[in-house]
Residue, then its C-alpha position, 0 to 999 in steps of 0.5 A: m076397322a073398315k075394310q080397305a078397298r082393293r088397289l086399282t089396276r089396269r084391268d079395272v078401267v071402265t069405259p062409260p057406255d055409249t048411247g050410240e046416238s048420232v047428231a041427227d038423233l040429238e037434233q031430233k031430241l032438241g026439237k021435241a023435248q025441253a032442256p032440263r030445268v037446271s041448265k046454266g052454270k055449275l051443278k052436281l049431277p047424279r051419274e044416271n043423268i050423264r050420258v055419252a054420245e061418242q058420234v057427237f062429242q067424242w073426236r078420238l078414233p076408237g081403239r087409238d092410244a088405248f094403253e095411254r088412255a087406260d093409264h090416264i084414266l087409271e091415274m085419275a081413278k086412283s086420285i079419286r080413291n086416294t083423296g076422296a075428292p072429285l076431279t075438275d068439272i066435266l063440261v056437259y050439254p043438256c038435251g032431252g032431259a039428260f046431260y051429255v058429256v062435251d069435255g071430260h070423257h076420261r074423267l067420267a071413265a075415272y069416276d066409273t073406274a073408282r066406283w064413285s057413288m056421289a054426284i059428279p061436279a059439272r058445268v053446263f055449256e052455254g051455247t048452241f048445239r053446234d057450238a058444243q060440238v066444236r067445243a068438244l074438239t077444241a077443249n083443252s083441259k089440264n088432263k087432256l091427251p093430244l089427238s093423233r094426226e089421223e084423229k085431227s084429220e078425221a075431226a076436220w072431215r067431220l066438221v066439213r060434213q056436219m057443219g057445212y059452210s056454217l064454219t069458215v075454212p080458218e075456223i075448221a083449221s083452227a079447231s082441228t089444227v090441220h092446214q087450211r089447204t087440207v080443209h079446202t081439199m076436204r070441202t072439194v071432195w065432200k061436194e064431189v062425193q055428194e054429186i057422185a052419190q046423187r048421180e048414182e042414186r046411192r046413200l052415203p053412210h052417216d059416218l063416212t070417213w075421210r079415207a073412205a071418201r077419198a077412195l070413193h072420190k077416186g072411183e075405188e070401191p072394194s067389195f067390202d070395207r077392209d079398213e073398217w074390218v081391219d079396225v075392228q080386228a085391231q081393236k079386238l087385239v088391243e082389248l086382249l093385250r089390255k086385259a092381259n095387262l101387257g100395255v105397260n110392257l109394250t109402251k115402256d121401252a120401244e127398243i125392247t118392244a122392237r126387238a120382241l116383235r122381230l123375235i116374233s117374226d123377222g119380217l114383221p118390222r119391215a111389214l110395220i114400216e110398210e103399213w105406216s109408210v103413208e101416215e108416218a112418211e114425214a117421220i120415217s124420212e126424218i129418221a132415215e136422214r138422221h141415221a144417214n147423217p148422224p151428228g158429229v160424223l165427218s168426212l175429211p180429205a187426207n193429206t195424200g191422195t183422196c183418202n176419206l176419213q170418218g169418225r167422231l170429234p173427240s171431246g177432250g182433244g187428241r190426234v185425228s188419227q186416234w179418232f178417225r178411221p179410213i173409209y176408202c182410199d184411191 
């Protein structure tokens, strides 16, 4: 009797290695090398022929939604193990004798996690290199996880930097789902930041973020990139939590997680609200408004004086005095 494979857990989740190649690297390859012989339609690819270039085709920010992504990959890996069948085709782009993932990074991770040894079903993207980059952003497969607001902003910024005016403002806004006004602002900042760099004879980093660009545009230049340092440290913490298999407990019940964080440090909740006050300003305002004016709460004038009453309307009738309590009386 064949030995049954060990059950997969979150600790088994594998992230495919990134080649670290940039847009310029792949453009250089495309200029020098011929595309693979089989370059159209559907095909089955050996795993060693599939590569990942996150700087080019991955629009998610590193470390974001790590637990949700790990769970997503794990569920697909379990499906592969349980059924013995492959997932839907990944979308690839031929370049320099290999095939780069355009859409299907999580599916490729699921194959690696499940230790799939057979060829992987794929479909070749038929279009230009730039079109493939935009498709990587707009692709919306059945198993796709939504991008966060920050990821959408960074995606729009990358399109502004990398595509120049080959894409219109409405096209960039549509691909990244950010407002057209934001895209116009990004174009203005990008133009002026380049002028600043030229004037000061400095070289802009190829991975300049939208946040860093805004700081540079305002004339702010810290001695070191604190945002980048914070991101690195946060990713290390995420990895420790993932390896300890704590992700499911943190995301399962927000109330329990919030209580636990307060037990760790009484000042932590306020510090977190402060940290998220800009990025989540709209959500924080909505929540504050909802708590200040909960549905069903009334203020009624009493028959005598100016006494206010507060309470909730009864669902099954009854006297007002049974359900409302006085707040203040003059």
